[in-house]
Each structure stands twice: as C-alpha cells, then as structure tokens.
C-alpha positions in Angstrom: 85.3 -1.3 -18.8 86.4 2.3 -19.0 86.3 4.1 -22.3 88.3 7.1 -23.6 85.0 9.0 -23.8 84.5 8.3 -20.1 88.0 9.6 -19.3 87.4 13.0 -21.2 84.1 13.3 -19.6 85.9 13.0 -16.2 88.5 15.4 -17.1 86.4 18.5 -16.6 88.3 20.9 -14.3 86.4 22.5 -11.2 87.2 24.7 -8.5 88.7 23.1 -5.4 90.0 26.2 -3.3 93.7 25.1 -3.9 95.9 26.4 -6.6 99.6 26.7 -7.9 101.1 27.7 -4.6 99.0 25.3 -2.4 101.3 23.2 -0.1 101.3 19.6 0.9 100.3 20.3 4.6 97.5 22.4 3.4 95.8 19.9 1.3 95.9 17.4 4.1 94.4 19.9 6.7 91.2 18.4 8.0 91.8 15.0 6.8 91.6 12.0 9.4 94.7 9.7 8.5 95.7 8.5 11.7 96.0 4.6 11.8 96.6 4.4 7.9 99.8 3.1 5.9 101.1 4.6 2.9 104.0 3.7 0.5 106.0 6.5 -1.0 108.5 5.9 -3.8 111.4 8.4 -4.1 110.6 9.3 -0.5 113.8 10.5 0.8 114.6 13.5 -1.5 112.7 16.3 -3.1 109.0 15.8 -3.7 108.8 12.6 -2.1 110.6 13.8 1.0 107.9 16.6 1.3 105.2 13.9 0.7 106.5 11.6 3.5 106.7 14.6 5.7 103.5 15.7 5.2 101.8 12.3 5.7 103.9 11.6 8.8 102.5 14.8 10.3 99.1 13.7 9.4 99.7 10.5 11.7 100.3 8.2 8.6 102.8 5.4 9.0 105.0 5.4 5.8 107.0 2.7 4.1 109.8 4.2 1.8 111.4 1.8 -0.7 115.2 3.0 -1.3 117.7 2.2 -3.8 120.2 3.7 -1.3 118.6 2.8 2.1 121.5 4.4 4.1 120.9 7.6 2.3 117.1 7.2 2.9 117.6 6.6 6.7 119.7 9.7 7.3 117.3 11.9 5.2 114.2 10.5 7.1 115.9 10.2 10.6 113.8 13.0 12.3 110.5 12.0 10.4 108.1 9.8 12.8 106.5 6.6 11.8 108.8 5.7 8.8 110.2 2.5 7.6 112.9 2.2 4.9 113.2 -1.0 3.1 115.6 -1.7 0.1 114.4 -1.7 -3.4 115.8 -0.8 -6.9 112.8 0.5 -9.2 114.7 -0.3 -12.3 115.2 -3.9 -11.4 112.0 -6.2 -11.3 113.6 -8.7 -9.1 114.6 -6.1 -6.5 111.1 -4.8 -6.8 109.6 -8.4 -6.2 111.8 -9.1 -3.2 110.2 -5.7 -1.8 106.9 -6.6 -2.4 107.3 -10.1 -1.1 108.7 -8.7 2.2 105.6 -6.4 2.5 103.0 -8.9 1.7 104.8 -11.2 4.4 104.4 -8.3 6.9 100.7 -8.0 6.1 100.1 -4.4 6.8 97.1 -3.0 4.9 97.9 -0.3 2.5 95.7 2.8 2.2 97.8 5.1 -0.1 100.5 4.6 -2.5 102.2 7.7 -4.0 104.7 6.7 -6.9 107.0 9.7 -6.9 110.3 8.2 -7.9 111.7 8.6 -11.4 114.3 9.6 -13.7 114.5 12.0 -16.4 116.3 12.9 -19.7 118.8 10.2 -18.8 121.6 9.0 -21.4 120.3 5.9 -23.3 120.7 2.8 -21.0 118.8 -0.4 -20.3 117.4 -1.9 -17.2 118.7 -5.2 -15.8 115.5 -6.7 -17.8 116.7 -5.1 -21.0 113.9 -2.1 -21.3 114.8 1.3 -22.0 115.7 2.9 -18.6 113.1 5.5 -18.3 110.2 3.5 -19.2 111.5 0.6 -17.4 112.1 2.6 -14.3 109.1 5.0 -14.5 106.7 2.8 -15.5 107.4 -0.8 -15.4 108.8 -0.4 -11.8 106.0 1.1 -10.4 103.5 -1.5 -12.2 105.4 -4.3 -10.8 105.5 -2.6 -7.5 101.5 -1.9 -7.3 101.0 -5.3 -8.6 103.1 -6.9 -5.9 101.1 -5.3 -3.0 97.9 -5.3 -4.6 96.4 -7.9 -2.2 97.1 -5.6 0.6 95.3 -2.5 -0.8 92.3 -1.7 1.1 88.7 -0.6 0.1 89.0 3.2 -0.3 92.8 2.9 -1.1 94.3 5.2 -3.6 97.3 5.1 -6.0 99.1 8.2 -7.3 101.2 8.0 -10.2 103.5 11.0 -10.9 103.3 11.9 -14.5 104.3 15.2 -15.9 103.6 17.8 -18.5 106.6 16.1 -20.1 104.1 13.5 -21.6 103.2 16.1 -24.1 106.5 15.0 -25.8 105.4 11.7 -26.8 102.6 9.1 -26.6 103.9 5.5 -25.8 105.6 4.2 -28.8 104.4 0.8 -28.8 106.2 -0.2 -32.1 109.5 0.8 -30.8 109.2 1.2 -27.0 113.1 0.7 -26.1 114.3 2.7 -29.3 115.7 -0.4 -31.1 115.4 1.2 -34.4 114.5 4.9 -33.7 117.4 7.1 -32.7 117.4 7.6 -29.0 116.1 11.0 -27.5 116.2 11.4 -23.9 113.4 13.8 -23.9 111.1 11.6 -26.2 111.8 8.7 -23.9 110.9 10.7 -20.9 107.6 11.9 -22.5 106.8 8.2 -23.4 107.4 7.2 -19.8 105.2 10.1 -18.3 102.6 9.1 -20.8 102.7 5.5 -19.5 102.4 6.9 -15.9 99.1 8.4 -16.7 97.7 5.6 -18.8 98.7 3.2 -15.9 96.3 5.3 -13.8 93.6 4.9 -16.4 94.2 1.3 -16.6 94.5 0.6 -12.8 91.3 2.3 -12.0 89.2 0.6 -14.7 90.3 -2.7 -13.1 90.4 -1.8 -9.4 87.4 0.6 -9.0 85.0 -2.4 -8.5 87.0 -3.1 -5.0 86.7 0.6 -4.0 90.4 1.4 -4.9 90.9 4.2 -7.3 94.1 5.6 -9.2 95.3 9.0 -10.4 98.1 10.6 -12.1 99.4 14.1 -11.5 101.7 16.7 -12.9 103.5 18.1 -9.9 104.7 21.3 -11.4 107.9 22.7 -12.4 110.4 22.2 -9.5 114.3 22.2 -9.2 115.0 18.6 -7.5 117.4 15.9 -8.0 115.5 15.0 -10.9 117.4 17.4 -13.2 120.8 15.8 -12.2 121.3 14.3 -15.8 120.9 17.7 -17.3 124.0 19.9 -18.3 124.0 23.4 -16.5 124.1 25.0 -19.9 120.7 23.3 -20.8 119.2 24.3 -17.6 120.0 27.9 -18.3 118.9 27.8 -22.0 115.5 26.3 -20.8 115.4 29.2 -18.2 115.2 27.0 -15.3 118.0 28.6 -13.6 119.9 32.0 -14.5 123.6 32.3 -15.2 124.2 32.7 -11.3 122.4 29.3 -10.6 119.2 31.1 -9.3 116.1 29.0 -9.6 113.2 30.4 -12.1 111.1 32.2 -9.5 107.9 30.6 -11.5 109.0 27.2 -10.2 107.2 25.6 -7.2 109.0 24.9 -4.0 109.0 21.0 -3.0 106.2 21.4 -0.8 104.2 23.0 -3.1 105.0 20.5 -5.8 104.2 17.7 -3.4 100.6 19.2 -2.9 98.8 17.9 -5.9 99.6 14.2 -5.4 98.5 14.3 -1.9 95.4 16.1 -3.0 94.8 13.6 -5.4 95.4 10.8 -2.7 92.7 12.2 -0.3 90.3 14.4 -2.2 86.8 13.2 -1.7 85.3 15.0 -4.7 87.7 12.6 -7.0 85.8 9.3 -6.0 83.7 9.5 -9.0 86.7 10.8 -11.0 88.9 7.7 -11.3 91.9 7.7 -13.5 92.1 11.3 -14.1 95.2 13.4 -14.6 95.6 16.3 -12.1 97.7 19.5 -11.8 97.7 22.3 -9.3 95.3 20.4 -7.0 92.7 20.1 -9.6 91.6 18.1 -12.6 93.4 19.0 -15.5 91.7 20.0 -18.9 92.0 17.9 -22.0 94.1 19.5 -24.9 94.3 18.1 -28.4 97.3 15.8 -29.3 98.6 18.5 -31.8 98.9 21.0 -29.1 102.4 22.4 -28.9 101.9 24.8 -25.9 103.6 22.8 -23.4 103.7 25.7 -20.8 99.8 25.7 -20.9 99.6 22.3 -19.2 96.6 20.2 -19.7 96.5 16.4 -20.4 96.9 15.1 -24.0 94.2 12.9 -25.2 96.8 10.2 -25.8 97.4 10.1 -22.1 93.8 9.3 -21.3 93.1 7.0 -24.0 91.5 3.8 -22.8 92.5 1.6 -25.6 96.3 2.7 -25.3 95.9 2.1 -21.5 94.6 -1.6 -22.2 97.5 -2.1 -24.7 100.1 -0.7 -22.2 98.5 -2.9 -19.5 98.8 -6.1 -21.6 102.4 -5.1 -22.3 103.2 -4.6 -18.8 101.6 -8.0 -17.6 103.9 -9.7 -20.2 106.9 -7.7 -19.0 106.4 -8.4 -15.3 104.4 -11.7 -15.2 102.0 -9.9 -12.9 98.4 -8.8 -13.5 96.7 -7.1 -10.6 92.9 -7.1 -10.5 92.7 -9.3 -13.4 89.4 -8.9 -15.1 
C-alpha cells in the first residue's frame, strides 16, 4: 500500500513545457483519443464545459451527468459526441441511479474528470445528512467513481478537482459535519478540497494494480458559477473583482483553468506518479502544514497523507456502502 513517504517522493515538480496560461486544447494536442469515452461532472458550465469541449474536439465521447439536464442539453447543443444524463451529486440515491444506467449500457470508461462542486455555501445538509460541501464535493464523487468502477479500463484515469482552498483545513475526522464546531463555510470548503486530494491518493493506491490511476488538481483562480454563494462585497474585498465588476487580470480563463485537469488525464509522464496533486500542468511541490501563504500554491502534507487517505476511504465506504477496488 502507498505510504505518505511514497507520496511526498512523487510530489517532485518537473518541467513540462506547459504553464499558467496553457489552455485545455494545447495540453491535448498530439494525443490520440478518438474512440475513447469520458465522464465529466459539472460538464455544462465553467471549467467543466471547457473540459467537455476540448475532449469532444479530440474525438472523445463524453457523458455529462447533470442536476439540471435541460440546462446541460442547451449548453452542450453544439458540442459533438455528448450524452447528458440526470444526476444530483449531492444525493447518493441519484448518483446510484446514474451509475446503474451507465453500467447497464456497458460502455467502457477511459477518463473521468470530476469538476463539479460547490464552494463556501451556507450551512446545510445533503439528503443523506452530511455537511453539504463534503457530501457533494467528495462523497458524491466517491459514489460516482465506485459505481462505474467495473467499467474503468486498463489505462483509465480519474481526475479529482481539488483546490488551493485545501490549505484552509485538513479533513476534520472528529467533526466532519460541524455538529459541535461552529460552521465556517471556508473551513468546510477546505475540508472538502482536502478530501478530493486524499481520494486520489486512496484510489490510486487501490486501482493502480489494474493499470488505473488517479490524480487531483488545482485549476487556478477562475471566475465561474462556483462563486455564486459569495456576496459581491466579499469578491471585491478578496480582489477577485474590482468595484466595476472587472475580473482580476491575474485570474485564468476557463480554457486555461481546464488545462491541468486534462493534462493529468493524459500526460504519459504521470504514469509513475499516481495520486499526486497537480497545478499549472505540472506536479505541485509539497508545502508544510503550517504554511500560511495560500497564494504561493503547492500541496499541504495533510492532503497527500496516506494514513488520512485510508481513514477517509473507510469513512466513505461506510457512508456510501460502496468499496471500489477492495483490497
């Protein structure tokens, strides 16, 4: 089984020829992907939509699960090779229905890019009673991957969208749903994003023997629907927009933000780097857990901690009743 020392050794950055402003189509140039199939959550807006467009242009058939299938169909009407199917990531019963339909169809899956998520939401619970951000961002995706695991082909890759927001909190195993701790939307978001990174560590450790690898990514700062729960005053205070509503020019475009996830899904140099956390189309450097410079990026040790990944895995199996790649 993968150890934390293994993960830290794998998290050595290297030069790729890509960078901060690389776009999704640029990282896919030269890859032969025709005839393959992908699942992309959040695939009808923002980074997910750009991911679907780039995969479609490369000849990939894409399945897009959607909480609002009519809106998804409209957004993807001009994109070739896309199927839209209903699924609410925050409801494990809805995820189970979606995965059952995919298994019944039997199409082999080569790529999964788990883009969908929520950020800094008001305190609320999923249908199954979990804190909303952890339940949606992590448990929903855990159940999704587990449900289609029999269809993942040798060489398949699963990419989890984490975030530099994971710097805000490790997984709070003693109070996952803020039952006794005062709720903080940003701490809850940080926990969920750490969980996304740990899921990649845990999944890769279990699936790599079958030639299936998992990675997590920070896409960068991008203005999308993800900020919909943030007041305008907070966006201005954080300098994400100015007083006139103009987006900070340091932010990436959606096409640039989608690049790292697609790089992780296809880069041959990552075959021996399973479970790593990536940013700017490269492997991110490890930073100490007590580091306070979020803007500098990198991955906290707590987000590549193999023991924490195993603990989260056991919790997720108990929550969903699913145990993909049981070892």
